[in-house]
N, C-alpha and C positions, 0 to 999 in steps of 0.2 A: 112756475111750478114751485113752492119750498118742499114738498114733502107728499107722500098718498101713505093712503092705506089700501091694502092691497083682501079681495076676500073672495069666496067662489063665484058671487056674483055682481059681483059692482067692484070700483075702486071710489075713492072716495079721495080727490084731490084737493092740499091745503094749497090755494093759492098765493101768491107774493106778499096779497094785504092780510092774510092769517083767515080767509072766509074758506069755507067747504064747498066743493062742488062733486057734484056726484055723475058718475057714469056708468050706464046696468050694461052688465053683458049680454049678450044673444050667441046667435048660433057663429056668428060670424066673427065673433068678438079673435083675438090673437092670429086672424087670418093675414097671409102678406096678399093686398094688391096692388095692383102697377095703374099708372095710364104713360102714354106713352110724351114724353121732354115737349115742350113748346120751342119752336126756333130753331132746332138743331136741323143738322144736313140728313141725319141717321135716325133710325130708328131705335133712340135710346129708351130702355125704360125705367121712369121715376116710382119707384115701389116706397110704400107706406104700410103700416100694418092698424086695419079696423080695430079700436077699441071697444067700443061699445056708443049708445045712446044715451042722451039726456033724460030727465023727464018731459019733457017737452017732444023726445023722439028725435031729436037732430044728432045726427050721426059726426065721429069724432073717431081722427086717426093719429097713428104718432109717427112722424116723420121726420127727414134732416134736408133741408132744404135751404141751398146759398141766400137766400132773399132775405133767410133770416138769421143767419150766420152760426146757428146749431139747431139741436133735436128739440123736436117741440110737438106740444099738440094743437092741431087743427081740428076745424069743423069738415066736413066732408064735402061740403061746395069748394071752401077754401082747395084741399088738397085736390078736387078734380078738377077746377078752372076750366069747367065747359066739356071739360073730357070723358070720354066714355072711361069706365075702368075695369077691368080684365084681374080675376085671380091668377095669383102665380101656382101653377099648374105641379112644381114640386111640394112635396110635406115638409116640414119643420120638422127638424130633428128634438125639438125641446116641446113640452106641451104648449097648448095656447094662454095657460096661465101665466106660465115660466117666460113665452115669448113679451107679453105683456110687461111682466115685470122687470126684466131685463131693460126692454124698451125705455119704461120707466125711469129705471137704472141709470140710464146713458144718458137722460134728459136732465136728471140730477148733476150727474159728471159734467156735464155742462161742456164739453169738448168742442171745439170751434169745425163749423165744416171746412173740409181742405178737397178740392176736386176729387184730387187719384186716393187720399190714403183715408178719409173721410167725409165719405158722401152717402146719398141715399141709400145705394146698395151696400155698403160699407154696412151704416147704422141698421137694417133689417134681416142681415146676412148672422149680425154679432149678436140680435136677437134670438133669431130664427133657427141656424147653427152655432151658434160658438166662435164664428171666424172673420175674423178683418179681414172680408175680401170684397174685390166690386169687379166680376166679369167683365161689363165695359168700359170701364177704367183698364182694365188688365189689354183688352181687346186693343185699343188704342194706343199705348206706352210699347207694346208688340210693335203695330203698326207701324209707328213711329221709329223704333227702334230698327225695324226691316227698309225702310224709308231711308233711312241714313245711310244703313252697311251698303243699300243699292247706288246710293249717289255716290260713296265711298269708293267702291268699286268701277262705277260709270268714270268717275275723273280720275281714275289708274288706270282704266283702260284706253282714255281719249288724254288723257291730260302728260303724254309723256312729253319727252322732248323734244323741242324743234328744230 
């Protein structure tokens, strides 16, 4: 994506080759949905922002994924990967149009995907709440820190003088 023009009922995407692609908004545009990540040992949510539909009714999402290396626009089918979609229960702080605007600007900014500091949850929280945070990454980092402290305590307790 080279640029975009945002309107109340649609967004016109300027593709890298200079051509235009229009996505029309509906009642779900700007809402955050998720599917569970594939191939993980825990139920980690993979969120994305529903953008809208094209002239043929194909749905599109904004999301950040390590396979692509940065945030991008993808079809609903590609976002779902055969998994059921769920809507996030929390309400965004920003309006749906603002969520879309921030999400598209993040794509233009082109920051690389980082598992802890700029992942799919960080991307949607930035657009939805103006906060760079990832609940699941924070949980896993916290668990790793607690595990490390537990190991230190155990080695201090049982690793005494021989």
